[in-house]
N, C-alpha and C positions, 0 to 999 in steps of 0.2 A: 525592488524587497519585497519581501514575501510578508504578506500579513500573517503574524502568529495567530491561529486558530486555537481556540479554547479549549482543553486537553490537549493537545495534537498528540503527545507524545504518548497517553495512552488510547487514544485513537491510532496508532501508528499500530500500537501491540497488537491492539484488534484488526487492525487491517493484513497484519502478517498473519494472524492465526485463520483468518477468514482466505485468505488468498492461498494458503496452503494446502486447504479442504479444496479449496476452485482447483485449483493448478492439481492436486490428487484425483480429484473427481475424474477430471479431465484426462488424466493419465498420461501426463505430458511431463512429471514431475515426483520423485520420491525424495522428503526430507528427512534430515538427519539432527539429530539432537547436537551432532558435533558443529552442523553448518552455522557460518557465522551471519547475526543481524544483519550486517551488510550485504551479504549473497542472498539471503532470503529476500531485502528488500530491492535490490538490483532486479533478481527473476520475476519477482513479484509484479514490480514497474514494468518492465519488458513484455511479459507475457498479458497484463493486461492493454498496453499500448498492442501489442500485436492483436487481441482480438477486439481493439475499435472499443473497450470500456472506457480507457484512460486517453487524453490528448496528449502524442509526444510533448516532451519540452523541447526548445533547442537546443542542438548539438554542446553548444558551449554551457549550457546550464544543468548537463546531466550529470550532476554532482549525490552525495549522498542526503545533503540536506533536500535539496529540490524534491528528491526522489520520495523523502517521506512525506514531505507537504503534501506531494500529489495523491498519495498512498490515505495518507488522513481525510483529504475532499474527498476521495472517493468513496472509504467507509463511512464517512458523515452522511452522503446522500442513500447508503444502502439500509442505514440503522432506521426505524421508528423514531419519530418527531419528540415522542417523550423518552427515549433512552437516555441514561443518568449521564452518559459522556455528551452530550447535546444539549446539557443543561447549564 
């Protein structure tokens, strides 16, 4: 069972925002406004795993909830300690 992170939904939104910038700067993706949140989450998760910035989930746990949790953990480590989402 995953431990709920404080502000997890907002952290996931921030992880998607930052992940999109990261992917586009790397030149590996161009996101459209019509792309679903699920597609963005999965793509960013897989890109970060590929770039060895995230530990991959075991295959049987690769679902949206767990990917969102991993992205929230990832972004929480990128933000400054005093960031409002970490309070």
